[in-house]
C-alpha positions in Angstrom: 2.8 26.3 3.0 4.5 23.2 1.6 2.9 20.6 2.9 3.0 18.3 -0.1 5.7 19.7 -2.0 7.6 16.3 -2.7 3.7 15.8 -4.5 3.0 14.4 -7.5 -0.7 13.5 -7.4 -3.6 12.5 -9.9 -7.3 13.5 -8.6 -9.9 11.8 -10.5 -13.1 13.7 -11.1 -10.9 16.8 -10.8 -12.7 19.2 -13.0 -15.5 20.5 -10.7 -17.1 20.0 -7.2 -14.8 18.1 -4.1 -12.7 16.8 -7.0 -11.6 20.7 -7.9 -11.2 21.7 -4.3 -9.0 19.1 -3.7 -6.9 19.6 -6.8 -6.4 24.0 -5.7 -5.6 22.8 -2.3 -3.1 20.4 -3.1 -1.7 23.1 -5.3 -1.5 25.8 -2.7 0.1 23.6 -0.6 3.2 22.2 -3.2 2.1 19.5 -5.2 1.9 18.7 -8.9 -1.6 18.1 -9.4 -2.6 16.1 -12.9 -6.0 16.9 -13.0 -8.1 14.1 -15.0 -11.9 14.3 -15.5 -14.1 13.7 -18.8 -15.3 17.2 -18.4 -12.7 18.2 -20.9 -13.5 21.7 -21.0 -14.3 22.7 -17.4 -10.9 20.3 -16.4 -8.5 22.6 -19.0 -9.5 25.7 -17.8 -9.1 24.6 -13.7 -5.8 23.6 -14.9 -4.9 26.9 -16.5 -6.2 29.3 -13.3 -3.5 26.6 -11.3 -0.8 27.3 -13.9 2.2 25.5 -14.2 2.1 22.8 -11.2 -1.2 21.9 -12.9 -1.6 19.1 -16.2 -5.2 18.4 -17.7 -5.6 15.5 -19.3 -8.7 13.4 -20.0 -9.6 10.2 -18.6 -12.3 8.0 -18.4 -12.0 5.6 -15.2 -13.8 2.6 -16.7 -10.1 2.7 -19.3 -7.3 0.7 -18.2 -5.7 1.6 -21.3 -6.6 5.2 -20.8 -5.3 4.9 -17.1 -2.1 3.7 -18.3 -1.2 6.8 -20.7 -2.0 9.0 -17.8 0.3 8.0 -15.3 3.1 8.2 -18.5 2.4 11.4 -18.9 2.2 12.4 -15.1 5.8 11.4 -15.3 6.9 13.0 -17.8 5.6 15.9 -17.0 6.3 15.7 -13.7 8.2 12.5 -12.4 7.1 9.9 -11.0 3.4 9.7 -9.0 3.4 10.0 -5.2 -0.4 10.4 -4.6 -3.7 9.2 -5.6 -7.3 10.8 -5.5 -9.7 8.2 -6.6 -12.6 10.6 -6.8 -14.9 10.3 -9.8 -18.2 9.0 -9.8 -21.5 8.7 -9.9 -24.9 7.8 -9.1 -28.2 6.5 -10.2 -31.5 6.7 -8.6 -33.8 3.9 -8.7 -35.6 1.2 -6.4 -34.4 -1.9 -6.7 -37.2 -3.4 -8.6 -37.0 -0.7 -11.6 -33.4 -0.4 -11.8 -31.9 -1.5 -14.9 -28.9 -4.4 -15.0 -27.2 -1.5 -17.6 -27.4 1.4 -14.9 -26.5 -0.4 -12.0 -23.4 -1.8 -14.3 -22.8 1.5 -14.9 -22.7 2.5 -11.5 -20.1 -0.3 -10.4 -17.5 0.6 -13.5 -17.1 3.7 -12.7 -16.8 3.5 -8.9 -15.7 0.0 -8.1 -13.4 -0.7 -11.3 -12.5 3.3 -11.4 -10.9 2.4 -8.0 -9.1 -0.6 -9.0 -7.6 0.1 -12.4 -6.2 3.8 -10.8 -4.4 1.9 -7.1 -3.3 -1.3 -10.2 -1.9 1.9 -12.4 -0.4 3.8 -10.3 2.0 1.4 -8.2 4.8 0.9 -10.3 5.2 5.2 -10.1 4.8 4.8 -7.1 7.5 2.1 -6.2 9.6 4.3 -8.3 8.9 7.2 -6.0 9.8 5.4 -3.1 6.7 6.4 -1.5 3.0 6.6 -2.1 -0.4 8.0 -0.9 -3.8 6.4 -2.4 -7.4 8.4 -1.0 -10.0 6.3 -2.2 -13.3 8.4 -1.9 -16.2 6.6 -1.0 -19.1 7.6 1.1 -21.2 7.4 4.2 -22.9 5.2 1.7 -19.9 2.6 2.4 -20.7 3.1 5.9 -24.4 2.6 5.9 -27.1 1.5 3.5 -29.4 4.3 1.5 -32.8 3.5 -0.3 -33.0 3.8 -3.9 -29.4 3.6 -4.8 -28.3 0.7 -4.3 -25.6 0.4 -7.2 -23.5 3.8 -5.3 -24.0 1.7 -1.8 -23.0 -1.1 -3.7 -19.8 -0.1 -5.2 -19.0 2.5 -2.2 -19.0 -0.4 0.7 -16.8 -2.0 -2.2 -13.8 0.8 -2.2 -14.2 0.8 1.7 -12.5 -2.7 1.5 -10.6 -2.8 -1.5 -8.9 0.4 0.5 -8.2 -2.4 3.2 -6.9 -4.9 0.9 -5.0 -1.9 -1.0 -3.1 -1.4 1.8 -2.0 -4.6 2.6 -0.5 -5.5 -0.1 1.1 -1.9 -1.2 2.1 -1.8 2.5 5.7 -3.5 1.5 5.8 -0.3 -1.6 5.8 2.1 1.4 2.2 3.2 -0.2 -0.8 3.4 2.3 -4.5 3.5 1.0 -7.3 4.9 3.1 -10.6 5.6 2.3 -12.2 8.7 2.7 -16.6 9.1 3.8 -18.2 12.4 3.0 -22.0 12.8 3.7 -24.2 15.8 2.1 -21.3 18.3 1.0 -22.3 21.5 -0.4 -21.4 20.8 -4.2 -23.3 22.1 -7.0 -25.4 18.8 -6.9 -25.9 18.6 -3.6 -26.9 22.6 -3.5 -30.1 22.4 -5.6 -31.4 19.2 -3.1 -33.5 20.2 -0.9 -33.4 16.7 0.7 -30.2 16.7 1.6 -30.4 20.0 3.4 -33.2 18.9 5.1 -31.2 15.9 6.3 -28.0 18.3 7.1 -30.5 20.4 9.4 -31.1 17.0 11.9 -27.5 16.0 12.0 -24.7 17.4 15.3 -23.6 19.4 13.4 -26.4 21.2 11.6 -25.1 21.9 7.8 -23.4 20.6 4.9 -19.9 20.4 4.5 -18.1 22.5 2.7 -15.7 21.1 -0.9 -12.5 23.2 1.3 -12.9 20.8 4.5 -13.2 17.6 2.8 -10.0 18.5 0.8 -8.2 19.4 4.3 -9.2 15.4 5.2 -7.5 14.5 1.9 -4.5 17.2 2.0 -3.6 15.4 5.7 -4.1 12.3 3.8 -1.6 12.6 0.9 1.0 14.5 3.3 3.1 12.7 5.5 1.6 13.9 7.9 -0.8 10.4 8.0 2.5 8.7 8.6 0.8 6.0 10.5 -2.2 5.4 9.0 -3.1 3.1 6.1 -6.6 0.4 5.8 -8.6 3.4 7.4 -11.4 5.0 7.3 -12.1 8.9 7.6 -15.6 9.6 8.1 -16.2 13.5 7.6 -20.4 13.9 7.4 -20.9 16.4 10.2 -21.8 13.4 12.8 -24.4 11.8 10.7 -23.5 8.3 11.6 -24.0 9.2 14.7 -27.5 8.9 14.6 
């Protein structure tokens, strides 16, 4: 208990799945958490479950003005922001020749632009806090390629590089930036996919990961236990990318 008791953390895409697991773990370990999502009812219910240490705010991560308002409300409620988990993301499945420009851009806007706007929005608050840790959730799709999801892969490779650039720029402010690269994780979406289950069965660790396992990694990166790590990739994929 108490590994992040001095931290005020914003989690995007926090209403369900991995984001909800991140929020629960951080609150359990003493942080205050601002849960953001476009899923209002689910986000509000999770914040109510977590009690006084949590606040839900609606957020479209592609909207810079709303980002700035979220940071202002987080400061007003809990003080300067010292942690950010850029978790919100979408995927669109289509081969390149059938993928529309609009669908490609939508994935890039949420997965890549959203991360940029989040980092831009919080850095001033982290300077006030005197310390910060930003965790950008990428994917094994930011390490290798996958067919039929070119927008997703492009965005997740971008997040990997963006994290390294931000790590260099923000280091003088005592703010660290790292990327996390999950493989197959047993969220609501993956649980219904026979393909994901069959892929996981062939990994060295022959099962999907759990949201809680990814939450343990995010907790480590938000905490001061990872104080010498910045600009790095942290892969949690059951060994999938070793094959």
